PyMOL Python script that loads the backbone (N, CA, C, O; Angstrom):
from pymol import cmd

cmd.read_pdbstr("""\
ATOM      1  N   MET A   1      63.800  90.037 115.397  1.00  0.00           N
ATOM      2  CA  MET A   1      64.136  90.323 114.017  1.00  0.00           C
ATOM      3  C   MET A   1      63.002  89.815 113.119  1.00  0.00           C
ATOM      4  O   MET A   1      62.488  88.710 113.291  1.00  0.00           O
ATOM      5  N   GLU A   2      62.641  90.652 112.173  1.00  0.00           N
ATOM      6  CA  GLU A   2      61.521  90.301 111.306  1.00  0.00           C
ATOM      7  C   GLU A   2      61.976  89.437 110.140  1.00  0.00           C
ATOM      8  O   GLU A   2      63.097  89.569 109.648  1.00  0.00           O
ATOM      9  N   ASN A   3      61.113  88.575 109.719  1.00  0.00           N
ATOM     10  CA  ASN A   3      61.385  87.744 108.555  1.00  0.00           C
ATOM     11  C   ASN A   3      61.170  88.597 107.302  1.00  0.00           C
ATOM     12  O   ASN A   3      60.069  89.108 107.097  1.00  0.00           O
ATOM     13  N   PRO A   4      62.206  88.762 106.450  1.00  0.00           N
ATOM     14  CA  PRO A   4      62.037  89.631 105.271  1.00  0.00           C
ATOM     15  C   PRO A   4      61.043  89.070 104.265  1.00  0.00           C
ATOM     16  O   PRO A   4      60.483  89.821 103.466  1.00  0.00           O
ATOM     17  N   PHE A   5      60.815  87.759 104.294  1.00  0.00           N
ATOM     18  CA  PHE A   5      59.852  87.180 103.363  1.00  0.00           C
ATOM     19  C   PHE A   5      58.414  87.542 103.756  1.00  0.00           C
ATOM     20  O   PHE A   5      57.556  87.729 102.894  1.00  0.00           O
ATOM     21  N   GLU A   6      58.167  87.638 105.049  1.00  0.00           N
ATOM     22  CA  GLU A   6      56.822  87.947 105.514  1.00  0.00           C
ATOM     23  C   GLU A   6      56.539  89.440 105.519  1.00  0.00           C
ATOM     24  O   GLU A   6      55.403  89.852 105.282  1.00  0.00           O
ATOM     25  N   SER A   7      57.548  90.255 105.784  1.00  0.00           N
ATOM     26  CA  SER A   7      57.322  91.695 105.909  1.00  0.00           C
ATOM     27  C   SER A   7      57.381  92.425 104.572  1.00  0.00           C
ATOM     28  O   SER A   7      57.053  93.610 104.516  1.00  0.00           O
ATOM     29  N   GLY A   8      57.785  91.764 103.508  1.00  0.00           N
ATOM     30  CA  GLY A   8      57.803  92.408 102.196  1.00  0.00           C
ATOM     31  C   GLY A   8      59.108  93.126 101.877  1.00  0.00           C
ATOM     32  O   GLY A   8      59.202  93.815 100.861  1.00  0.00           O
ATOM     33  N   HIS A   9      60.107  92.976 102.727  1.00  0.00           N
ATOM     34  CA  HIS A   9      61.387  93.631 102.477  1.00  0.00           C
ATOM     35  C   HIS A   9      62.277  92.845 101.514  1.00  0.00           C
ATOM     36  O   HIS A   9      63.370  93.286 101.159  1.00  0.00           O
ATOM     37  N   ILE A  10      61.796  91.693 101.106  1.00  0.00           N
ATOM     38  CA  ILE A  10      62.610  90.854 100.235  1.00  0.00           C
ATOM     39  C   ILE A  10      62.866  91.529  98.889  1.00  0.00           C
ATOM     40  O   ILE A  10      63.919  91.320  98.286  1.00  0.00           O
ATOM     41  N   LYS A  11      61.912  92.338  98.410  1.00  0.00           N
ATOM     42  CA  LYS A  11      62.127  92.998  97.128  1.00  0.00           C
ATOM     43  C   LYS A  11      63.223  94.056  97.239  1.00  0.00           C
ATOM     44  O   LYS A  11      63.913  94.337  96.259  1.00  0.00           O
ATOM     45  N   ASN A  12      63.391  94.653  98.442  1.00  0.00           N
ATOM     46  CA  ASN A  12      64.493  95.604  98.631  1.00  0.00           C
ATOM     47  C   ASN A  12      65.845  94.887  98.534  1.00  0.00           C
ATOM     48  O   ASN A  12      66.789  95.405  97.940  1.00  0.00           O
ATOM     49  N   TYR A  13      65.925  93.689  99.125  1.00  0.00           N
ATOM     50  CA  TYR A  13      67.161  92.922  99.047  1.00  0.00           C
ATOM     51  C   TYR A  13      67.439  92.468  97.617  1.00  0.00           C
ATOM     52  O   TYR A  13      68.585  92.470  97.167  1.00  0.00           O
ATOM     53  N   MET A  14      66.385  92.081  96.911  1.00  0.00           N
ATOM     54  CA  MET A  14      66.562  91.645  95.520  1.00  0.00           C
ATOM     55  C   MET A  14      66.984  92.815  94.633  1.00  0.00           C
ATOM     56  O   MET A  14      67.809  92.639  93.737  1.00  0.00           O
ATOM     57  N   LEU A  15      66.432  94.003  94.869  1.00  0.00           N
ATOM     58  CA  LEU A  15      66.829  95.196  94.114  1.00  0.00           C
ATOM     59  C   LEU A  15      68.281  95.568  94.409  1.00  0.00           C
ATOM     60  O   LEU A  15      69.026  95.962  93.512  1.00  0.00           O
ATOM     61  N   LEU A  16      68.672  95.440  95.670  1.00  0.00           N
ATOM     62  CA  LEU A  16      70.061  95.717  96.027  1.00  0.00           C
ATOM     63  C   LEU A  16      71.008  94.751  95.319  1.00  0.00           C
ATOM     64  O   LEU A  16      72.027  95.167  94.768  1.00  0.00           O
ATOM     65  N   TYR A  17      70.672  93.472  95.334  1.00  0.00           N
ATOM     66  CA  TYR A  17      71.494  92.458  94.673  1.00  0.00           C
ATOM     67  C   TYR A  17      71.558  92.711  93.166  1.00  0.00           C
ATOM     68  O   TYR A  17      72.628  92.637  92.562  1.00  0.00           O
ATOM     69  N   ALA A  18      70.401  93.012  92.564  1.00  0.00           N
ATOM     70  CA  ALA A  18      70.356  93.267  91.122  1.00  0.00           C
ATOM     71  C   ALA A  18      71.157  94.520  90.766  1.00  0.00           C
ATOM     72  O   ALA A  18      71.824  94.545  89.731  1.00  0.00           O
ATOM     73  N   SER A  19      71.105  95.542  91.589  1.00  0.00           N
ATOM     74  CA  SER A  19      71.857  96.768  91.296  1.00  0.00           C
ATOM     75  C   SER A  19      73.362  96.526  91.394  1.00  0.00           C
ATOM     76  O   SER A  19      74.132  97.072  90.604  1.00  0.00           O
ATOM     77  N   VAL A  20      73.781  95.718  92.351  1.00  0.00           N
ATOM     78  CA  VAL A  20      75.209  95.396  92.461  1.00  0.00           C
ATOM     79  C   VAL A  20      75.668  94.618  91.238  1.00  0.00           C
ATOM     80  O   VAL A  20      76.752  94.877  90.717  1.00  0.00           O
ATOM     81  N   VAL A  21      74.867  93.674  90.772  1.00  0.00           N
ATOM     82  CA  VAL A  21      75.219  92.896  89.582  1.00  0.00           C
ATOM     83  C   VAL A  21      75.272  93.795  88.356  1.00  0.00           C
ATOM     84  O   VAL A  21      76.184  93.659  87.541  1.00  0.00           O
ATOM     85  N   VAL A  22      74.328  94.701  88.204  1.00  0.00           N
ATOM     86  CA  VAL A  22      74.312  95.622  87.057  1.00  0.00           C
ATOM     87  C   VAL A  22      75.535  96.532  87.081  1.00  0.00           C
ATOM     88  O   VAL A  22      76.144  96.781  86.040  1.00  0.00           O
ATOM     89  N   ILE A  23      75.895  97.028  88.256  1.00  0.00           N
ATOM     90  CA  ILE A  23      77.084  97.886  88.365  1.00  0.00           C
ATOM     91  C   ILE A  23      78.337  97.104  87.995  1.00  0.00           C
ATOM     92  O   ILE A  23      79.219  97.637  87.320  1.00  0.00           O
ATOM     93  N   MET A  24      78.428  95.850  88.426  1.00  0.00           N
ATOM     94  CA  MET A  24      79.592  95.034  88.075  1.00  0.00           C
ATOM     95  C   MET A  24      79.657  94.806  86.568  1.00  0.00           C
ATOM     96  O   MET A  24      80.740  94.853  85.986  1.00  0.00           O
ATOM     97  N   ILE A  25      78.525  94.562  85.936  1.00  0.00           N
ATOM     98  CA  ILE A  25      78.496  94.355  84.482  1.00  0.00           C
ATOM     99  C   ILE A  25      78.885  95.638  83.762  1.00  0.00           C
ATOM    100  O   ILE A  25      79.622  95.586  82.776  1.00  0.00           O
ATOM    101  N   LEU A  26      78.408  96.783  84.229  1.00  0.00           N
ATOM    102  CA  LEU A  26      78.765  98.052  83.601  1.00  0.00           C
ATOM    103  C   LEU A  26      80.255  98.345  83.725  1.00  0.00           C
ATOM    104  O   LEU A  26      80.866  98.825  82.770  1.00  0.00           O
ATOM    105  N   PHE A  27      80.854  98.064  84.885  1.00  0.00           N
ATOM    106  CA  PHE A  27      82.293  98.263  85.040  1.00  0.00           C
ATOM    107  C   PHE A  27      83.077  97.325  84.141  1.00  0.00           C
ATOM    108  O   PHE A  27      84.109  97.713  83.593  1.00  0.00           O
ATOM    109  N   PHE A  28      82.604  96.095  83.981  1.00  0.00           N
ATOM    110  CA  PHE A  28      83.272  95.153  83.093  1.00  0.00           C
ATOM    111  C   PHE A  28      83.221  95.634  81.641  1.00  0.00           C
ATOM    112  O   PHE A  28      84.225  95.579  80.931  1.00  0.00           O
ATOM    113  N   ILE A  29      82.061  96.102  81.207  1.00  0.00           N
ATOM    114  CA  ILE A  29      81.926  96.601  79.835  1.00  0.00           C
ATOM    115  C   ILE A  29      82.785  97.842  79.625  1.00  0.00           C
ATOM    116  O   ILE A  29      83.433  97.982  78.588  1.00  0.00           O
ATOM    117  N   ALA A  30      82.792  98.740  80.604  1.00  0.00           N
ATOM    118  CA  ALA A  30      83.593  99.962  80.480  1.00  0.00           C
ATOM    119  C   ALA A  30      85.077  99.637  80.434  1.00  0.00           C
ATOM    120  O   ALA A  30      85.822 100.277  79.693  1.00  0.00           O
ATOM    121  N   SER A  31      85.518  98.661  81.206  1.00  0.00           N
ATOM    122  CA  SER A  31      86.941  98.332  81.218  1.00  0.00           C
ATOM    123  C   SER A  31      87.362  97.657  79.919  1.00  0.00           C
ATOM    124  O   SER A  31      88.505  97.824  79.493  1.00  0.00           O
ATOM    125  N   THR A  32      86.475  96.896  79.277  1.00  0.00           N
ATOM    126  CA  THR A  32      86.843  96.255  78.018  1.00  0.00           C
ATOM    127  C   THR A  32      86.760  97.221  76.850  1.00  0.00           C
ATOM    128  O   THR A  32      87.539  97.100  75.904  1.00  0.00           O
ATOM    129  N   LEU A  33      85.841  98.175  76.887  1.00  0.00           N
ATOM    130  CA  LEU A  33      85.710  99.111  75.767  1.00  0.00           C
ATOM    131  C   LEU A  33      86.810 100.155  75.761  1.00  0.00           C
ATOM    132  O   LEU A  33      87.354 100.472  74.703  1.00  0.00           O
ATOM    133  N   PHE A  34      87.144 100.691  76.915  1.00  0.00           N
ATOM    134  CA  PHE A  34      88.087 101.797  76.982  1.00  0.00           C
ATOM    135  C   PHE A  34      89.517 101.365  77.250  1.00  0.00           C
ATOM    136  O   PHE A  34      90.388 102.210  77.454  1.00  0.00           O
ATOM    137  N   ASN A  35      89.772 100.078  77.253  1.00  0.00           N
ATOM    138  CA  ASN A  35      91.122  99.577  77.482  1.00  0.00           C
ATOM    139  C   ASN A  35      91.856  99.571  76.146  1.00  0.00           C
ATOM    140  O   ASN A  35      91.526  98.795  75.249  1.00  0.00           O
ATOM    141  N   ASP A  36      92.859 100.448  76.022  1.00  0.00           N
ATOM    142  CA  ASP A  36      93.636 100.517  74.787  1.00  0.00           C
ATOM    143  C   ASP A  36      94.716  99.443  74.820  1.00  0.00           C
ATOM    144  O   ASP A  36      95.511  99.370  75.757  1.00  0.00           O
ATOM    145  N   ILE A  37      94.731  98.620  73.792  1.00  0.00           N
ATOM    146  CA  ILE A  37      95.732  97.564  73.698  1.00  0.00           C
ATOM    147  C   ILE A  37      96.884  98.081  72.851  1.00  0.00           C
ATOM    148  O   ILE A  37      96.704  98.437  71.687  1.00  0.00           O
ATOM    149  N   GLU A  38      98.064  98.116  73.446  1.00  0.00           N
ATOM    150  CA  GLU A  38      99.239  98.619  72.738  1.00  0.00           C
ATOM    151  C   GLU A  38      99.829  97.515  71.874  1.00  0.00           C
ATOM    152  O   GLU A  38      99.863  96.347  72.263  1.00  0.00           O
ATOM    153  N   GLN A  39     100.288  97.906  70.708  1.00  0.00           N
ATOM    154  CA  GLN A  39     100.947  96.960  69.819  1.00  0.00           C
ATOM    155  C   GLN A  39     102.406  96.844  70.244  1.00  0.00           C
ATOM    156  O   GLN A  39     103.110  97.848  70.346  1.00  0.00           O
ATOM    157  N   VAL A  40     102.846  95.644  70.487  1.00  0.00           N
ATOM    158  CA  VAL A  40     104.215  95.396  70.930  1.00  0.00           C
ATOM    159  C   VAL A  40     105.030  94.957  69.727  1.00  0.00           C
ATOM    160  O   VAL A  40     104.625  94.074  68.970  1.00  0.00           O
ATOM    161  N   GLU A  41     106.198  95.596  69.564  1.00  0.00           N
ATOM    162  CA  GLU A  41     107.053  95.234  68.445  1.00  0.00           C
ATOM    163  C   GLU A  41     107.685  93.871  68.692  1.00  0.00           C
ATOM    164  O   GLU A  41     108.080  93.542  69.811  1.00  0.00           O
ATOM    165  N   LYS A  42     107.769  93.097  67.638  1.00  0.00           N
ATOM    166  CA  LYS A  42     108.348  91.770  67.751  1.00  0.00           C
ATOM    167  C   LYS A  42     109.866  91.904  67.827  1.00  0.00           C
ATOM    168  O   LYS A  42     110.474  92.607  67.019  1.00  0.00           O
ATOM    169  N   LYS A  43     110.467  91.238  68.789  1.00  0.00           N
ATOM    170  CA  LYS A  43     111.908  91.289  68.953  1.00  0.00           C
ATOM    171  C   LYS A  43     112.563  90.236  68.080  1.00  0.00           C
ATOM    172  O   LYS A  43     112.107  89.095  68.005  1.00  0.00           O
ATOM    173  N   VAL A  44     113.634  90.635  67.424  1.00  0.00           N
ATOM    174  CA  VAL A  44     114.359  89.720  66.554  1.00  0.00           C
ATOM    175  C   VAL A  44     115.745  89.527  67.158  1.00  0.00           C
ATOM    176  O   VAL A  44     116.463  90.492  67.420  1.00  0.00           O
ATOM    177  N   PHE A  45     116.103  88.288  67.371  1.00  0.00           N
ATOM    178  CA  PHE A  45     117.394  87.981  67.957  1.00  0.00           C
ATOM    179  C   PHE A  45     118.354  87.517  66.870  1.00  0.00           C
ATOM    180  O   PHE A  45     117.942  87.036  65.815  1.00  0.00           O
ATOM    181  N   LYS A  46     119.633  87.672  67.149  1.00  0.00           N
ATOM    182  CA  LYS A  46     120.645  87.225  66.202  1.00  0.00           C
ATOM    183  C   LYS A  46     120.626  85.708  66.120  1.00  0.00           C
ATOM    184  O   LYS A  46     120.538  85.014  67.133  1.00  0.00           O
ATOM    185  N   SER A  47     120.709  85.213  64.902  1.00  0.00           N
ATOM    186  CA  SER A  47     120.705  83.759  64.735  1.00  0.00           C
ATOM    187  C   SER A  47     122.112  83.182  64.827  1.00  0.00           C
ATOM    188  O   SER A  47     122.280  81.978  65.024  1.00  0.00           O
ATOM    189  N   GLU A  48     123.111  84.025  64.686  1.00  0.00           N
ATOM    190  CA  GLU A  48     124.495  83.551  64.775  1.00  0.00           C
ATOM    191  C   GLU A  48     124.953  83.608  66.227  1.00  0.00           C
ATOM    192  O   GLU A  48     124.701  84.575  66.945  1.00  0.00           O
ATOM    193  N   ILE A  49     125.624  82.555  66.628  1.00  0.00           N
ATOM    194  CA  ILE A  49     126.118  82.481  68.002  1.00  0.00           C
ATOM    195  C   ILE A  49     127.596  82.843  68.003  1.00  0.00           C
ATOM    196  O   ILE A  49     128.401  82.256  67.280  1.00  0.00           O
ATOM    197  N   GLU A  50     127.929  83.822  68.832  1.00  0.00           N
ATOM    198  CA  GLU A  50     129.324  84.225  68.956  1.00  0.00           C
ATOM    199  C   GLU A  50     129.930  83.494  70.141  1.00  0.00           C
ATOM    200  O   GLU A  50     129.405  83.539  71.253  1.00  0.00           O
ATOM    201  N   GLU A  51     131.029  82.831  69.889  1.00  0.00           N
ATOM    202  CA  GLU A  51     131.697  82.103  70.967  1.00  0.00           C
ATOM    203  C   GLU A  51     132.780  82.989  71.568  1.00  0.00           C
ATOM    204  O   GLU A  51     133.658  83.494  70.869  1.00  0.00           O
ATOM    205  N   LYS A  52     132.696  83.156  72.843  1.00  0.00           N
ATOM    206  CA  LYS A  52     133.704  83.943  73.556  1.00  0.00           C
ATOM    207  C   LYS A  52     134.382  83.029  74.551  1.00  0.00           C
ATOM    208  O   LYS A  52     133.733  82.259  75.261  1.00  0.00           O
ATOM    209  N   LYS A  53     135.660  83.125  74.590  1.00  0.00           N
ATOM    210  CA  LYS A  53     136.435  82.301  75.517  1.00  0.00           C
ATOM    211  C   LYS A  53     136.787  83.142  76.738  1.00  0.00           C
ATOM    212  O   LYS A  53     137.373  84.221  76.644  1.00  0.00           O
ATOM    213  N   PHE A  54     136.413  82.612  77.853  1.00  0.00           N
ATOM    214  CA  PHE A  54     136.721  83.287  79.109  1.00  0.00           C
ATOM    215  C   PHE A  54     137.847  82.522  79.796  1.00  0.00           C
ATOM    216  O   PHE A  54     137.756  81.318  80.034  1.00  0.00           O
ATOM    217  N   GLU A  55     138.891  83.248  80.100  1.00  0.00           N
ATOM    218  CA  GLU A  55     140.014  82.626  80.798  1.00  0.00           C
ATOM    219  C   GLU A  55     139.839  82.852  82.290  1.00  0.00           C
ATOM    220  O   GLU A  55     139.573  83.963  82.750  1.00  0.00           O
ATOM    221  N   LYS A  56     139.990  81.804  83.000  1.00  0.00           N
ATOM    222  CA  LYS A  56     139.802  81.868  84.442  1.00  0.00           C
ATOM    223  C   LYS A  56     141.172  81.972  85.108  1.00  0.00           C
ATOM    224  O   LYS A  56     142.093  81.227  84.775  1.00  0.00           O
ATOM    225  N   ASN A  57     141.292  82.879  86.026  1.00  0.00           N
ATOM    226  CA  ASN A  57     142.533  83.032  86.762  1.00  0.00           C
ATOM    227  C   ASN A  57     142.593  81.991  87.862  1.00  0.00           C
ATOM    228  O   ASN A  57     141.939  82.126  88.896  1.00  0.00           O
ATOM    229  N   LEU A  58     143.376  80.957  87.633  1.00  0.00           N
ATOM    230  CA  LEU A  58     143.501  79.914  88.636  1.00  0.00           C
ATOM    231  C   LEU A  58     144.370  80.369  89.798  1.00  0.00           C
ATOM    232  O   LEU A  58     144.197  79.910  90.928  1.00  0.00           O
ATOM    233  N   GLU A  59     145.291  81.259  89.523  1.00  0.00           N
ATOM    234  CA  GLU A  59     146.186  81.731  90.583  1.00  0.00           C
ATOM    235  C   GLU A  59     145.411  82.500  91.651  1.00  0.00           C
ATOM    236  O   GLU A  59     145.696  82.363  92.841  1.00  0.00           O
ATOM    237  N   SER A  60     144.439  83.302  91.237  1.00  0.00           N
ATOM    238  CA  SER A  60     143.704  84.087  92.217  1.00  0.00           C
ATOM    239  C   SER A  60     142.803  83.182  93.070  1.00  0.00           C
ATOM    240  O   SER A  60     142.559  83.487  94.238  1.00  0.00           O
ATOM    241  N   ASP A  61     142.302  82.068  92.499  1.00  0.00           N
ATOM    242  CA  ASP A  61     141.466  81.157  93.271  1.00  0.00           C
ATOM    243  C   ASP A  61     142.278  80.376  94.295  1.00  0.00           C
ATOM    244  O   ASP A  61     141.789  80.102  95.391  1.00  0.00           O
ATOM    245  N   VAL A  62     143.503  80.018  93.954  1.00  0.00           N
ATOM    246  CA  VAL A  62     144.344  79.239  94.856  1.00  0.00           C
ATOM    247  C   VAL A  62     144.816  80.101  96.023  1.00  0.00           C
ATOM    248  O   VAL A  62     144.914  79.614  97.149  1.00  0.00           O
ATOM    249  N   ASN A  63     145.105  81.350  95.773  1.00  0.00           N
ATOM    250  CA  ASN A  63     145.652  82.227  96.803  1.00  0.00           C
ATOM    251  C   ASN A  63     144.606  82.693  97.821  1.00  0.00           C
ATOM    252  O   ASN A  63     144.966  83.164  98.899  1.00  0.00           O
ATOM    253  N   VAL A  64     143.356  82.569  97.499  1.00  0.00           N
ATOM    254  CA  VAL A  64     142.309  83.023  98.411  1.00  0.00           C
ATOM    255  C   VAL A  64     142.161  81.990  99.527  1.00  0.00           C
ATOM    256  O   VAL A  64     141.914  80.811  99.272  1.00  0.00           O
ATOM    257  N   SER A  65     142.318  82.454 100.763  1.00  0.00           N
ATOM    258  CA  SER A  65     142.170  81.545 101.901  1.00  0.00           C
ATOM    259  C   SER A  65     140.732  81.627 102.397  1.00  0.00           C
ATOM    260  O   SER A  65     140.113  82.691 102.364  1.00  0.00           O
ATOM    261  N   SER A  66     140.214  80.509 102.850  1.00  0.00           N
ATOM    262  CA  SER A  66     138.832  80.435 103.290  1.00  0.00           C
ATOM    263  C   SER A  66     138.709  80.876 104.740  1.00  0.00           C
ATOM    264  O   SER A  66     139.626  80.669 105.536  1.00  0.00           O
ATOM    265  N   LYS A  67     137.586  81.481 105.082  1.00  0.00           N
ATOM    266  CA  LYS A  67     137.320  81.889 106.450  1.00  0.00           C
ATOM    267  C   LYS A  67     136.911  80.695 107.302  1.00  0.00           C
ATOM    268  O   LYS A  67     137.048  80.714 108.525  1.00  0.00           O
ATOM    269  N   PHE A  68     136.403  79.651 106.636  1.00  0.00           N
ATOM    270  CA  PHE A  68     135.853  78.508 107.353  1.00  0.00           C
ATOM    271  C   PHE A  68     136.785  77.305 107.232  1.00  0.00           C
ATOM    272  O   PHE A  68     137.448  77.108 106.214  1.00  0.00           O
ATOM    273  N   ARG A  69     136.816  76.514 108.293  1.00  0.00           N
ATOM    274  CA  ARG A  69     137.650  75.320 108.298  1.00  0.00           C
ATOM    275  C   ARG A  69     136.733  74.110 108.346  1.00  0.00           C
ATOM    276  O   ARG A  69     135.766  74.101 109.108  1.00  0.00           O
ATOM    277  N   LEU A  70     137.016  73.099 107.556  1.00  0.00           N
ATOM    278  CA  LEU A  70     136.210  71.897 107.552  1.00  0.00           C
ATOM    279  C   LEU A  70     136.501  71.064 108.792  1.00  0.00           C
ATOM    280  O   LEU A  70     137.626  71.060 109.291  1.00  0.00           O
ATOM    281  N   LEU A  71     135.502  70.367 109.283  1.00  0.00           N
ATOM    282  CA  LEU A  71     135.683  69.514 110.443  1.00  0.00           C
ATOM    283  C   LEU A  71     136.419  68.252 110.049  1.00  0.00           C
ATOM    284  O   LEU A  71     136.309  67.782 108.916  1.00  0.00           O
ATOM    285  N   ASP A  72     137.172  67.705 110.996  1.00  0.00           N
ATOM    286  CA  ASP A  72     137.888  66.456 110.728  1.00  0.00           C
ATOM    287  C   ASP A  72     136.942  65.277 110.661  1.00  0.00           C
ATOM    288  O   ASP A  72     137.177  64.327 109.914  1.00  0.00           O
ATOM    289  N   LYS A  73     135.888  65.333 111.427  1.00  0.00           N
ATOM    290  CA  LYS A  73     134.934  64.223 111.485  1.00  0.00           C
ATOM    291  C   LYS A  73     133.534  64.755 111.148  1.00  0.00           C
ATOM    292  O   LYS A  73     133.103  65.783 111.671  1.00  0.00           O
ATOM    293  N   ALA A  74     132.838  64.034 110.264  1.00  0.00           N
ATOM    294  CA  ALA A  74     131.489  64.442 109.889  1.00  0.00           C
ATOM    295  C   ALA A  74     130.481  63.870 110.891  1.00  0.00           C
ATOM    296  O   ALA A  74     130.568  62.696 111.249  1.00  0.00           O
ATOM    297  N   TYR A  75     129.554  64.668 111.332  1.00  0.00           N
ATOM    298  CA  TYR A  75     128.561  64.222 112.319  1.00  0.00           C
ATOM    299  C   TYR A  75     127.248  63.971 111.664  1.00  0.00           C
ATOM    300  O   TYR A  75     126.287  63.590 112.333  1.00  0.00           O
TER     301      TYR A  75
END
""", "prot")
cmd.dss("prot")
cmd.show_as("cartoon", "prot")
cmd.util.cbc("prot")
cmd.orient("prot")
């Protein structure tokens, strides 16, 4: 394998690196220029709090039998 510094191929590698960097910069500029920023409407929430009372059916909770049984002794 030849040493690129001695054979003069180093400028090809530098041009390749520079072209990749230039392409990345151009894509960055294109994405920032052509990116349309949408205006988002500000949401306004109600300042008054409505209290709702939820009644819980205790009868339905008591009547439901569990599928699992607890152990008599904890291990």
